[in-house]
C-alpha positions in Angstrom: 138.5 14.4 135.4 142.2 13.6 135.6 142.7 14.7 132.0 141.0 18.0 132.8 143.2 18.6 135.8 146.3 17.8 133.9 145.4 20.2 131.1 144.6 22.9 133.7 148.0 22.4 135.4 149.7 22.5 132.0 148.0 25.7 131.1 148.7 27.5 134.4 152.3 26.3 134.2 152.7 28.4 131.0 150.6 31.4 132.1 153.7 33.4 132.6 154.4 33.3 128.8 151.1 35.0 128.1 151.5 37.5 130.8 155.0 38.4 129.7 153.9 38.7 126.0 150.9 41.0 126.9 153.0 43.1 129.2 155.6 43.6 126.4 153.0 44.5 123.8 151.0 46.7 126.1 154.1 48.6 127.1 155.1 48.9 123.4 151.6 50.0 122.4 151.4 52.6 125.2 154.8 54.0 124.3 154.3 54.0 120.6 150.7 55.2 120.7 151.6 58.1 122.9 154.6 59.2 120.8 152.6 58.8 117.5 149.6 60.6 119.0 151.8 63.6 120.0 153.9 63.8 116.8 150.9 62.9 114.6 148.8 65.7 116.2 151.7 68.2 115.6 152.0 67.0 112.0 148.2 67.2 111.4 148.1 70.8 112.8 151.2 71.8 110.8 149.8 70.5 107.5 146.4 72.1 108.2 147.9 75.5 109.1 150.2 75.3 106.0 147.1 74.7 103.8 145.2 77.6 105.4 148.2 79.9 105.1 148.6 79.1 101.5 144.9 79.8 100.9 145.3 83.3 102.1 148.8 83.8 100.5 148.5 82.3 97.0 151.9 83.7 96.0 153.4 80.8 97.9 152.7 78.6 94.9 155.6 80.4 93.1 158.0 79.2 95.8 157.3 75.5 95.0 160.5 75.0 92.9 162.5 76.5 95.9 160.6 74.2 98.2 161.7 71.3 96.0 165.3 72.2 96.3 165.0 72.4 100.1 163.4 69.0 100.2 166.2 67.4 98.0 168.8 69.1 100.2 167.1 67.9 103.4 167.0 64.3 102.3 170.6 64.5 101.0 172.1 65.9 104.1 170.0 63.6 106.3 171.3 60.6 104.3 167.8 59.2 103.7 167.6 59.7 99.9 165.3 57.3 98.2 163.6 56.1 101.4 159.8 56.1 101.5 156.8 54.0 102.3 158.2 51.0 100.3 161.1 50.9 102.8 158.7 50.8 105.7 156.9 47.8 104.1 160.2 46.1 103.4 161.2 46.6 107.1 158.2 44.6 108.2 158.9 41.9 105.5 162.6 41.5 106.0 163.6 43.5 109.1 166.0 45.9 107.2 165.6 48.7 109.7 164.3 52.3 109.6 166.4 55.3 110.2 165.2 57.8 112.8 166.5 60.6 110.5 163.6 59.8 108.2 161.1 61.2 110.7 162.1 64.9 110.6 162.9 64.7 106.9 159.5 63.5 105.9 157.8 65.8 108.5 159.4 69.0 107.1 159.3 67.9 103.5 155.5 67.2 103.6 154.9 70.5 105.4 156.8 72.3 102.6 155.0 70.4 99.9 151.6 71.4 101.3 152.7 75.0 102.1 153.7 75.7 98.5 150.9 73.9 96.7 152.3 70.5 95.8 149.6 67.8 95.2 150.0 65.2 97.8 148.3 63.6 100.8 149.5 62.9 104.4 149.3 59.2 105.0 152.6 58.4 103.2 154.3 60.6 105.7 152.1 59.0 108.4 153.2 55.5 107.6 156.9 56.5 107.3 156.9 58.5 110.5 154.8 56.0 112.4 157.0 53.1 111.2 160.2 55.0 112.2 158.7 55.7 115.7 157.6 52.1 116.1 161.0 50.7 115.0 163.0 53.0 117.3 160.6 52.3 120.2 161.2 48.6 119.6 165.0 49.2 119.7 164.6 51.1 123.0 162.7 48.2 124.5 165.4 45.7 123.1 162.9 43.7 121.1 164.2 40.9 118.9 164.0 40.8 115.1 160.5 39.3 114.8 159.1 41.6 117.4 160.8 44.6 115.7 158.7 44.0 112.6 155.5 44.1 114.6 156.7 47.2 116.4 156.9 48.9 113.0 153.3 47.9 112.2 152.2 49.3 115.6 153.7 52.7 114.7 152.1 52.7 111.3 148.6 52.0 112.8 149.0 54.6 115.6 150.2 57.4 113.3 147.5 56.7 110.7 144.9 56.7 113.4 146.1 60.0 114.8 145.8 61.7 111.4 142.5 60.4 110.2 140.7 59.5 113.4 140.0 55.9 112.2 141.6 53.5 114.7 140.0 50.4 113.4 140.7 51.1 109.7 144.3 52.1 110.6 144.8 48.9 112.6 143.6 46.6 109.8 145.4 48.6 107.1 148.8 48.3 108.9 148.2 44.5 109.3 146.9 44.0 105.7 149.1 46.3 103.5 152.3 44.4 104.1 151.5 41.0 102.6 148.0 40.7 101.0 146.6 37.3 101.9 148.5 37.0 105.1 147.6 39.0 108.3 149.7 38.9 111.4 146.9 38.3 113.9 149.4 38.6 116.8 149.6 42.3 115.9 145.8 42.9 116.4 145.8 43.8 120.1 148.9 46.0 120.2 148.1 47.8 117.0 144.6 48.5 118.0 145.6 49.7 121.5 148.3 52.0 120.1 145.8 53.3 117.5 143.2 54.0 120.2 145.7 55.8 122.4 147.0 58.0 119.4 143.3 58.7 118.5 142.4 59.8 122.0 145.5 62.1 122.2 144.6 63.7 118.9 141.0 64.3 120.1 142.2 65.8 123.4 144.5 68.1 121.3 141.5 69.3 119.3 142.0 67.4 116.0 138.7 66.6 114.4 138.5 63.0 113.0 137.8 62.7 109.3 134.0 62.1 109.0 131.5 62.7 106.2 127.7 63.1 106.3 126.2 60.8 103.7 122.5 59.9 103.0 122.4 56.2 102.7 119.8 54.8 100.2 117.7 51.8 101.2 119.1 48.4 100.4 117.8 46.9 97.1 118.9 44.5 94.4 118.7 47.0 91.6 120.9 49.5 93.5 123.3 46.7 94.4 123.8 45.9 90.7 124.4 49.6 90.0 126.9 49.8 92.8 128.7 46.7 91.4 129.0 48.4 88.0 130.4 51.5 89.7 132.9 49.4 91.7 134.2 47.8 88.6 134.7 51.1 86.9 136.4 52.4 90.0 138.8 49.4 89.9 139.8 50.4 86.4 140.3 54.0 87.6 142.5 52.7 90.4 144.6 50.9 87.8 144.9 54.2 85.8 145.8 56.0 88.9 148.6 53.7 89.9 149.9 53.2 86.4 150.1 56.9 85.6 151.8 57.7 88.9 154.4 55.1 88.3 154.8 56.1 84.6 155.2 59.8 85.4 157.8 59.0 88.0 159.8 56.7 85.6 159.7 59.4 82.9 160.9 62.1 85.2 163.7 59.9 86.5 164.7 58.9 82.9 164.9 62.4 81.4 165.8 64.4 84.6 168.4 62.3 86.3 169.6 65.1 88.5 167.4 65.3 91.6 167.8 69.1 92.0 166.8 69.9 88.4 163.9 67.4 88.6 162.5 69.1 91.7 162.7 72.6 90.0 161.1 71.4 86.8 158.4 69.6 88.7 157.6 72.7 90.7 157.4 74.8 87.5 155.1 72.3 85.9 152.7 72.4 88.9 152.7 76.2 88.8 151.9 76.2 85.0 149.2 73.5 85.4 147.6 75.5 88.3 147.5 78.6 86.2 146.1 76.8 83.2 143.4 75.1 85.2 142.4 78.4 86.8 141.9 76.8 90.3 143.9 75.6 93.3 141.6 72.6 93.8 144.3 70.2 92.7 147.0 71.7 95.0 147.5 70.2 98.4 145.4 67.3 99.6 142.1 68.6 98.2 139.9 67.7 101.2 137.5 70.5 100.4 136.8 68.9 97.0 136.3 65.5 98.5 133.8 67.0 101.0 131.9 68.8 98.3 131.7 65.5 96.2 130.5 63.4 99.1 128.3 65.8 101.1 127.0 68.1 98.3 127.2 65.8 95.2 129.3 68.3 93.3 132.4 67.6 91.2 134.1 68.8 88.0 133.9 65.9 85.4 137.6 65.9 84.7 138.7 66.5 88.3 139.8 62.9 88.9 142.1 62.9 85.8 143.6 66.3 86.7 144.3 65.2 90.3 146.2 62.1 89.0 148.4 64.3 86.8 149.0 66.9 89.5 149.9 64.1 92.1 152.0 62.2 89.6 154.2 65.2 88.8 154.4 66.3 92.4 155.6 63.0 93.8 157.6 62.0 90.8 159.6 65.2 91.0 160.6 64.4 94.6 158.1 66.3 96.7 156.8 64.4 99.7 153.4 63.4 101.0 151.3 60.4 100.1 149.0 58.9 97.6 146.0 57.8 99.8 144.3 61.1 100.1 144.7 61.7 96.3 143.1 58.3 95.8 140.2 59.5 98.0 140.0 62.6 95.8 140.1 60.6 92.6 137.5 58.1 93.8 135.1 60.6 95.3 135.1 62.9 92.2 134.8 60.0 89.7 132.0 58.4 91.7 130.2 61.7 92.0 130.2 62.2 88.3 129.5 58.7 87.1 127.2 57.6 89.9 124.1 59.6 88.7 124.6 58.2 85.2 124.0 54.8 86.7 121.1 56.0 88.8 123.0 56.3 92.1 122.7 59.4 94.2 125.8 61.6 93.6 126.9 61.9 97.2 126.6 58.2 98.0 128.3 57.3 94.7 131.2 59.6 95.7 131.5 57.7 99.0 131.5 54.3 97.2 134.0 55.7 94.7 136.3 56.9 97.5 136.6 53.5 99.2 136.6 51.5 95.9 139.5 53.4 94.4 141.4 53.3 97.7 140.8 49.6 97.9 142.0 49.0 94.3 145.1 51.1 94.8 146.2 49.6 98.1 144.9 46.0 97.6 143.4 46.2 101.1 139.7 45.1 101.0 139.2 44.5 104.7 140.8 47.8 105.7 138.8 49.6 103.1 135.5 48.2 104.5 136.4 49.2 108.1 137.6 52.6 106.8 134.2 53.1 105.0 132.3 52.4 108.2 134.4 54.9 110.2 134.2 57.6 107.5 130.6 57.3 106.5 128.8 55.1 109.1 127.5 51.5 109.2 124.2 51.7 107.4 125.9 51.4 104.0 128.1 48.5 105.0 126.7 45.9 102.5 127.2 48.3 99.6 130.7 49.3 100.7 131.7 45.7 101.3 130.4 44.6 97.9 132.1 47.5 96.2 135.5 46.9 97.9 135.4 43.2 97.1 134.8 43.8 93.4 137.3 46.6 93.2 139.9 44.4 94.8 139.4 41.6 92.2 139.1 43.8 89.1 142.0 46.1 89.9 144.3 43.1 89.2 147.8 43.2 90.6 148.6 46.9 90.3 149.2 48.9 93.4 150.7 52.0 94.9 153.5 50.2 96.8 155.8 48.1 94.7 157.2 46.4 97.7 153.8 45.1 98.8 153.4 41.3 98.3 150.3 39.6 97.1 150.5 36.0 98.4 147.4 34.5 96.9 145.8 34.8 93.5 142.8 37.1 93.2 141.1 34.6 90.9 141.6 31.2 92.6 142.9 29.6 95.8 146.5 29.5 94.6 149.6 30.6 96.3 151.6 33.0 94.0 153.7 35.3 96.2 154.3 38.2 93.8 154.9 41.9 94.3 152.3 44.4 93.1 152.7 45.6 89.6 153.8 42.2 88.4 151.1 42.1 85.8 148.6 39.3 86.2 151.1 37.6 88.5 151.6 34.6 86.2 147.9 34.2 85.5 147.7 32.9 81.9 145.1 34.0 79.5 143.4 31.2 77.5 145.6 32.0 74.5 148.7 31.6 76.6 147.9 28.2 78.1 150.5 25.6 77.5 149.4 22.2 76.4 151.5 19.0 76.5 
C-alpha cells in the first residue's frame, strides 16, 4: 500500500509537466490547423478554379513558357531558389529552418503551373506551405529546436488534410515520411488534432474531400495472390516513376543550366507533347482520369507512361506542384489496365494500383494503408494492406524525396540509415559477398 501511495504522490508531483506539454501542443495544433485550413482551402479552390478555367480556355496552354519565366522570377526575387519538399524534410531532420517567403512563392507558382497546363500535383506545395506555416507558428510561440521540428510536421499534416480530406492518412504520412523506420509518436496527438481542424475548416468552406466509389470483391485466397502479383508490378512501376523523374531532372539541369531557358524549353516541350497526344488528360493533376480508372474501370494503356514523361519534364523544367497526385494517376491507370489481365476487376485494380505506386514512391506503407481506407473505404483493408506491404519491399530504396532517410533494411532487422535512391543501401548480392 505504501508503494502505491508513493508512486501516486510521485505521479501527481509531475502532473504539471504533462499539462504544460498538452497545453503547448494543443495551442500549436489549434493555431497551425486553423491557418493551414484557411490557406489550404484557398489554395484548393485556386487550383480547382485554375483547372476549370484552363478547360474552357485551352489557349492558356500556349502561355506555359511565359508561366515558367514568371515562376523562375518569383523564386529568384523571393530568394527561395532551389527550395522544395526536400528542404521541409531536412528541417524536421536537422532543424535548418523554413523561410516564410516560400509560402507565397509555391502558392502562386503551383497556381500558374495548373492554370497553363503543366503536369503536376498539389501535395508538394501542401507539404511546403504546411511546413512553412508550422515552422513560423512554432517561432511565434517561441518553441525550442526539438519542438520546432514537430511544429513543421504538424503543419505538413494539417495542410495535407485540408487539401485531400484525409486527416488520418495525412497525420501518419507527416510522421512517417521523414525517417522511414522511425516514427515520432509524440507528434501523433498534435498532428491529428491539427489535421482534423484543417479538415473541418475545409468542409465548412465547401471543399469536397477526395473520395472514390469502388466495388470491393469478396475476400479469397486466389484473389489475394492476384493482388500480390499486381502489387509487385506496381512496385516496379514506382521505381520507373521515381527513376525517370530524377533522370529527366538531371538531364535538363545538365544541358540547360540557365533556369530561364530551362523553363521556356520545358514549357515548349509540354505544348508539343500535348498536341502530339491529342488530349489534355496529362496536363494538370489529371483527377478526372484517376476517377475514370477507379470508378469506371477505363484507362488508356499507355497513360501511365505518358503521365510520367509529362510530369518529369514539368517538374524538371522548374514548374511547381507535386509528385503524389501524378503517382495516383500512374498507379490507377496502370492497375486499371493490368488488373483485368490478372483476373482482377478493373476499378478495384485501379484502387490497389493507386495506393501501391504511392507507397513504393514515398516509402510510407502505414500512411498508404490509412490513405486507402479514407479514399476507398474499409472493406478492402486486407487487400490494400497486403499490396502496400509488398510494394514497400519490392520498390527497393528508390523514392521521390532524396532527403528522406530509411533507417532499417527492407529485407532484415538491420539498422542501415541511408537516404533514398542509395541503391540497395549496402545490401550485397550473393556474388558481391566478401569471404575471409
